[in-house]
N, CA, C and O atoms as CSV, one atom per row, in Angstrom:
chain,resi,resn,atom,element,x,y,z
A,1,MET,N,N,111.207,103.914,113.846
A,1,MET,CA,C,111.959,104.159,115.054
A,1,MET,C,C,112.303,102.807,115.677
A,1,MET,O,O,111.492,101.882,115.665
A,2,HIS,N,N,113.487,102.711,116.206
A,2,HIS,CA,C,113.947,101.456,116.788
A,2,HIS,C,C,114.651,101.740,118.107
A,2,HIS,O,O,115.509,102.620,118.182
A,3,ARG,N,N,114.294,101.008,119.131
A,3,ARG,CA,C,114.974,101.067,120.433
A,3,ARG,C,C,115.297,99.637,120.827
A,3,ARG,O,O,114.554,98.708,120.513
A,4,GLN,N,N,116.399,99.478,121.508
A,4,GLN,CA,C,116.781,98.153,121.980
A,4,GLN,C,C,116.984,98.223,123.486
A,4,GLN,O,O,117.672,99.108,123.993
A,5,ALA,N,N,116.376,97.278,124.190
A,5,ALA,CA,C,116.498,97.224,125.645
A,5,ALA,C,C,116.570,95.757,126.063
A,5,ALA,O,O,116.057,94.875,125.375
A,6,GLY,N,N,117.204,95.518,127.184
A,6,GLY,CA,C,117.296,94.166,127.708
A,6,GLY,C,C,115.949,93.628,128.146
A,6,GLY,O,O,115.629,92.459,127.936
A,7,ARG,N,N,115.165,94.503,128.759
A,7,ARG,CA,C,113.819,94.140,129.225
A,7,ARG,C,C,112.869,95.276,128.904
A,7,ARG,O,O,113.278,96.437,128.879
A,8,ILE,N,N,111.627,94.963,128.664
A,8,ILE,CA,C,110.615,95.993,128.474
A,8,ILE,C,C,110.028,96.302,129.840
A,8,ILE,O,O,109.429,95.440,130.482
A,9,THR,N,N,110.206,97.534,130.274
A,9,THR,CA,C,109.702,97.978,131.565
A,9,THR,C,C,108.930,99.276,131.376
A,9,THR,O,O,108.881,99.828,130.277
A,10,SER,N,N,108.338,99.749,132.441
A,10,SER,CA,C,107.633,101.033,132.396
A,10,SER,C,C,108.586,102.158,132.033
A,10,SER,O,O,108.239,103.041,131.248
A,11,ALA,N,N,109.780,102.132,132.598
A,11,ALA,CA,C,110.770,103.171,132.311
A,11,ALA,C,C,111.162,103.156,130.834
A,11,ALA,O,O,111.327,104.217,130.232
A,12,GLU,N,N,111.312,101.974,130.243
A,12,GLU,CA,C,111.633,101.882,128.821
A,12,GLU,C,C,110.485,102.396,127.958
A,12,GLU,O,O,110.716,103.034,126.931
A,13,MET,N,N,109.254,102.122,128.369
A,13,MET,CA,C,108.103,102.619,127.620
A,13,MET,C,C,108.035,104.144,127.684
A,13,MET,O,O,107.703,104.789,126.690
A,14,ILE,N,N,108.341,104.716,128.825
A,14,ILE,CA,C,108.355,106.170,128.956
A,14,ILE,C,C,109.423,106.766,128.038
A,14,ILE,O,O,109.179,107.778,127.382
A,15,LEU,N,N,110.593,106.152,127.989
A,15,LEU,CA,C,111.646,106.624,127.085
A,15,LEU,C,C,111.210,106.523,125.619
A,15,LEU,O,O,111.488,107.419,124.823
A,16,LEU,N,N,110.531,105.439,125.272
A,16,LEU,CA,C,110.030,105.271,123.914
A,16,LEU,C,C,109.022,106.362,123.575
A,16,LEU,O,O,109.081,106.954,122.498
A,17,PHE,N,N,108.099,106.626,124.493
A,17,PHE,CA,C,107.092,107.655,124.260
A,17,PHE,C,C,107.719,109.046,124.185
A,17,PHE,O,O,107.268,109.884,123.404
A,18,GLU,N,N,108.749,109.299,124.982
A,18,GLU,CA,C,109.450,110.579,124.906
A,18,GLU,C,C,110.124,110.742,123.553
A,18,GLU,O,O,110.086,111.824,122.966
A,19,ASP,N,N,110.742,109.674,123.054
A,19,ASP,CA,C,111.344,109.714,121.719
A,19,ASP,C,C,110.290,109.965,120.650
A,19,ASP,O,O,110.519,110.732,119.715
A,20,LEU,N,N,109.152,109.329,120.786
A,20,LEU,CA,C,108.065,109.497,119.833
A,20,LEU,C,C,107.579,110.945,119.814
A,20,LEU,O,O,107.363,111.516,118.745
A,21,GLN,N,N,107.410,111.528,120.976
A,21,GLN,CA,C,107.000,112.935,121.060
A,21,GLN,C,C,108.057,113.861,120.471
A,21,GLN,O,O,107.721,114.842,119.808
A,22,ALA,N,N,109.329,113.558,120.706
A,22,ALA,CA,C,110.415,114.393,120.187
A,22,ALA,C,C,110.465,114.345,118.660
A,22,ALA,O,O,110.826,115.334,118.022
A,23,ARG,N,N,110.106,113.206,118.072
A,23,ARG,CA,C,110.119,113.080,116.614
A,23,ARG,C,C,108.930,113.777,115.965
A,23,ARG,O,O,108.970,114.096,114.776
A,24,HIS,N,N,107.888,114.013,116.725
A,24,HIS,CA,C,106.670,114.642,116.188
A,24,HIS,C,C,106.242,115.809,117.086
A,24,HIS,O,O,105.182,115.751,117.710
A,25,PRO,N,N,107.049,116.855,117.155
A,25,PRO,CA,C,106.755,117.954,118.087
A,25,PRO,C,C,105.501,118.753,117.729
A,25,PRO,O,O,104.902,119.370,118.611
A,26,ALA,N,N,105.093,118.757,116.472
A,26,ALA,CA,C,103.925,119.532,116.064
A,26,ALA,C,C,102.608,118.771,116.252
A,26,ALA,O,O,101.535,119.353,116.094
A,27,ALA,N,N,102.676,117.500,116.582
A,27,ALA,CA,C,101.464,116.684,116.717
A,27,ALA,C,C,100.701,117.073,117.973
A,27,ALA,O,O,101.274,117.166,119.059
A,28,SER,N,N,99.418,117.296,117.813
A,28,SER,CA,C,98.597,117.611,118.988
A,28,SER,C,C,98.247,116.351,119.768
A,28,SER,O,O,98.053,116.400,120.983
A,29,ALA,N,N,98.166,115.218,119.066
A,29,ALA,CA,C,97.887,113.944,119.727
A,29,ALA,C,C,98.554,112.821,118.935
A,29,ALA,O,O,98.501,112.788,117.705
A,30,ILE,N,N,99.173,111.917,119.660
A,30,ILE,CA,C,99.784,110.725,119.065
A,30,ILE,C,C,99.090,109.535,119.707
A,30,ILE,O,O,99.218,109.310,120.911
A,31,ARG,N,N,98.364,108.779,118.911
A,31,ARG,CA,C,97.637,107.630,119.444
A,31,ARG,C,C,98.468,106.368,119.281
A,31,ARG,O,O,98.978,106.073,118.200
A,32,VAL,N,N,98.594,105.631,120.377
A,32,VAL,CA,C,99.378,104.399,120.402
A,32,VAL,C,C,98.448,103.270,120.834
A,32,VAL,O,O,97.795,103.359,121.874
A,33,VAL,N,N,98.390,102.206,120.029
A,33,VAL,CA,C,97.543,101.055,120.339
A,33,VAL,C,C,98.401,100.023,121.066
A,33,VAL,O,O,99.445,99.604,120.566
A,34,LEU,N,N,97.944,99.618,122.253
A,34,LEU,CA,C,98.688,98.691,123.101
A,34,LEU,C,C,97.815,97.517,123.510
A,34,LEU,O,O,96.588,97.614,123.531
A,35,ASP,N,N,98.463,96.411,123.834
A,35,ASP,CA,C,97.723,95.289,124.401
A,35,ASP,C,C,97.644,95.483,125.919
A,35,ASP,O,O,97.912,96.578,126.414
A,36,ASN,N,N,97.291,94.470,126.637
A,36,ASN,CA,C,97.057,94.601,128.079
A,36,ASN,C,C,98.192,94.042,128.926
A,36,ASN,O,O,97.945,93.470,129.988
A,37,THR,N,N,99.416,94.197,128.478
A,37,THR,CA,C,100.565,93.751,129.244
A,37,THR,C,C,100.701,94.601,130.505
A,37,THR,O,O,100.336,95.776,130.506
A,38,ARG,N,N,101.227,94.008,131.578
A,38,ARG,CA,C,101.299,94.691,132.874
A,38,ARG,C,C,102.039,96.012,132.834
A,38,ARG,O,O,101.593,96.984,133.442
A,39,TYR,N,N,103.174,96.070,132.124
A,39,TYR,CA,C,103.964,97.300,132.169
A,39,TYR,C,C,103.273,98.451,131.454
A,39,TYR,O,O,103.672,99.601,131.637
A,40,TYR,N,N,102.250,98.183,130.645
A,40,TYR,CA,C,101.472,99.263,130.036
A,40,TYR,C,C,100.474,99.865,131.014
A,40,TYR,O,O,99.970,100.964,130.783
A,41,HIS,N,N,100.185,99.167,132.091
A,41,HIS,CA,C,99.205,99.624,133.077
A,41,HIS,C,C,99.865,100.031,134.394
A,41,HIS,O,O,99.180,100.154,135.409
A,42,SER,N,N,101.162,100.239,134.397
A,42,SER,CA,C,101.858,100.563,135.641
A,42,SER,C,C,101.514,101.968,136.121
A,42,SER,O,O,101.103,102.822,135.335
A,43,LYS,N,N,101.684,102.192,137.403
A,43,LYS,CA,C,101.419,103.505,137.993
A,43,LYS,C,C,102.339,104.571,137.413
A,43,LYS,O,O,101.916,105.702,137.174
A,44,GLU,N,N,103.603,104.204,137.187
A,44,GLU,CA,C,104.574,105.167,136.651
A,44,GLU,C,C,104.180,105.631,135.255
A,44,GLU,O,O,104.227,106.824,134.956
A,45,LEU,N,N,103.794,104.689,134.405
A,45,LEU,CA,C,103.420,105.035,133.040
A,45,LEU,C,C,102.124,105.843,133.025
A,45,LEU,O,O,102.013,106.820,132.284
A,46,LYS,N,N,101.153,105.448,133.829
A,46,LYS,CA,C,99.893,106.200,133.883
A,46,LYS,C,C,100.117,107.623,134.389
A,46,LYS,O,O,99.486,108.562,133.904
A,47,ALA,N,N,101.014,107.784,135.361
A,47,ALA,CA,C,101.324,109.123,135.868
A,47,ALA,C,C,102.000,109.959,134.788
A,47,ALA,O,O,101.708,111.146,134.646
A,48,TRP,N,N,102.903,109.345,134.028
A,48,TRP,CA,C,103.580,110.074,132.962
A,48,TRP,C,C,102.597,110.473,131.864
A,48,TRP,O,O,102.668,111.586,131.343
A,49,LEU,N,N,101.686,109.576,131.513
A,49,LEU,CA,C,100.697,109.867,130.485
A,49,LEU,C,C,99.721,110.961,130.921
A,49,LEU,O,O,99.154,111.651,130.074
A,50,ALA,N,N,99.521,111.129,132.221
A,50,ALA,CA,C,98.596,112.128,132.736
A,50,ALA,C,C,99.202,113.533,132.793
A,50,ALA,O,O,98.483,114.495,133.061
A,51,CYS,N,N,100.499,113.670,132.550
A,51,CYS,CA,C,101.149,114.985,132.593
A,51,CYS,C,C,100.574,115.902,131.516
A,51,CYS,O,O,100.101,115.445,130.475
A,52,ASP,N,N,100.626,117.192,131.787
A,52,ASP,CA,C,100.076,118.175,130.861
A,52,ASP,C,C,100.828,118.248,129.541
A,52,ASP,O,O,100.220,118.518,128.505
A,53,ASP,N,N,102.124,118.015,129.554
A,53,ASP,CA,C,102.910,118.133,128.329
A,53,ASP,C,C,102.977,116.838,127.518
A,53,ASP,O,O,103.715,116.764,126.535
A,54,CYS,N,N,102.223,115.830,127.913
A,54,CYS,CA,C,102.209,114.551,127.209
A,54,CYS,C,C,101.165,114.594,126.088
A,54,CYS,O,O,99.998,114.898,126.331
A,55,SER,N,N,101.592,114.288,124.869
A,55,SER,CA,C,100.668,114.269,123.729
A,55,SER,C,C,100.314,112.845,123.302
A,55,SER,O,O,99.656,112.645,122.281
A,56,ILE,N,N,100.748,111.862,124.081
A,56,ILE,CA,C,100.468,110.453,123.777
A,56,ILE,C,C,99.087,110.093,124.308
A,56,ILE,O,O,98.771,110.336,125.473
A,57,GLU,N,N,98.269,109.507,123.433
A,57,GLU,CA,C,96.971,108.961,123.836
A,57,GLU,C,C,97.027,107.455,123.625
A,57,GLU,O,O,97.308,106.987,122.522
A,58,VAL,N,N,96.764,106.710,124.669
A,58,VAL,CA,C,96.863,105.253,124.617
A,58,VAL,C,C,95.481,104.655,124.369
A,58,VAL,O,O,94.498,105.030,125.010
A,59,VAL,N,N,95.432,103.717,123.424
A,59,VAL,CA,C,94.218,102.954,123.135
A,59,VAL,C,C,94.553,101.504,123.438
A,59,VAL,O,O,95.437,100.922,122.809
A,60,TYR,N,N,93.853,100.919,124.397
A,60,TYR,CA,C,94.104,99.529,124.781
A,60,TYR,C,C,93.209,98.591,123.994
A,60,TYR,O,O,92.016,98.847,123.833
A,61,LEU,N,N,93.789,97.501,123.505
A,61,LEU,CA,C,93.005,96.469,122.841
A,61,LEU,C,C,92.182,95.719,123.880
A,61,LEU,O,O,92.573,95.664,125.046
A,62,PRO,N,N,91.064,95.147,123.488
A,62,PRO,CA,C,90.292,94.333,124.426
A,62,PRO,C,C,91.105,93.123,124.873
A,62,PRO,O,O,92.016,92.678,124.174
A,63,ALA,N,N,90.767,92.603,126.038
A,63,ALA,CA,C,91.500,91.461,126.598
A,63,ALA,C,C,91.455,90.260,125.663
A,63,ALA,O,O,92.461,89.572,125.492
A,64,TYR,N,N,90.314,90.002,125.063
A,64,TYR,CA,C,90.206,88.899,124.114
A,64,TYR,C,C,89.449,89.402,122.899
A,64,TYR,O,O,88.262,89.715,122.985
A,65,ALA,N,N,90.120,89.479,121.794
A,65,ALA,CA,C,89.498,89.951,120.563
A,65,ALA,C,C,89.984,89.089,119.400
A,65,ALA,O,O,90.951,89.455,118.733
A,66,PRO,N,N,89.342,87.966,119.147
A,66,PRO,CA,C,89.807,87.078,118.089
A,66,PRO,C,C,89.794,87.727,116.709
A,66,PRO,O,O,90.566,87.327,115.838
A,67,ASN,N,N,88.943,88.710,116.497
A,67,ASN,CA,C,88.904,89.370,115.197
A,67,ASN,C,C,90.140,90.233,114.951
A,67,ASN,O,O,90.418,90.586,113.805
A,68,LEU,N,N,90.893,90.582,116.004
A,68,LEU,CA,C,92.113,91.356,115.863
A,68,LEU,C,C,93.359,90.483,115.801
A,68,LEU,O,O,94.455,90.982,115.546
A,69,ASN,N,N,93.197,89.191,116.030
A,69,ASN,CA,C,94.311,88.251,116.009
A,69,ASN,C,C,94.284,87.508,114.676
A,69,ASN,O,O,93.354,86.748,114.406
A,70,LEU,N,N,95.306,87.725,113.841
A,70,LEU,CA,C,95.312,87.155,112.494
A,70,LEU,C,C,95.269,85.637,112.473
A,70,LEU,O,O,94.665,85.063,111.567
A,71,ILE,N,N,95.891,84.962,113.442
A,71,ILE,CA,C,95.915,83.508,113.429
A,71,ILE,C,C,94.521,82.920,113.649
A,71,ILE,O,O,94.249,81.799,113.218
A,72,GLU,N,N,93.644,83.658,114.309
A,72,GLU,CA,C,92.283,83.161,114.575
A,72,GLU,C,C,91.504,82.944,113.278
A,72,GLU,O,O,90.549,82.168,113.260
A,73,ARG,N,N,91.892,83.611,112.206
A,73,ARG,CA,C,91.179,83.462,110.924
A,73,ARG,C,C,91.431,82.099,110.289
A,73,ARG,O,O,90.669,81.665,109.425
A,74,PHE,N,N,92.489,81.429,110.710
A,74,PHE,CA,C,92.818,80.121,110.134
A,74,PHE,C,C,92.138,78.966,110.847
A,74,PHE,O,O,92.135,77.855,110.317
A,75,TRP,N,N,91.570,79.173,112.008
A,75,TRP,CA,C,90.972,78.080,112.770
A,75,TRP,C,C,89.599,77.762,112.279
A,75,TRP,O,O,88.946,76.863,112.811
C-alpha cells in the first residue's frame, strides 16, 4: 500500500489506518508497529484508535532500543 502526503500528520495517519482496515475487512486485529514520533501519540489519533469499530492495534517501540536499530550492529 502506498500513500503520498506533503506532511505526515495525525489526520494522514488516520486516513492510512482507514485504508488499511478497508483492505483487510475480515481481520479481527491489525497490529501496527510504530516509533515514538509525536503525531503517533496525538489526541486525535488516540481517540480514533479507541473507537469500537477500529481493528488497529498499535505497538510502540521503546524510546531507545539499540538492538532494533540495524546500524547499531556496526558500532
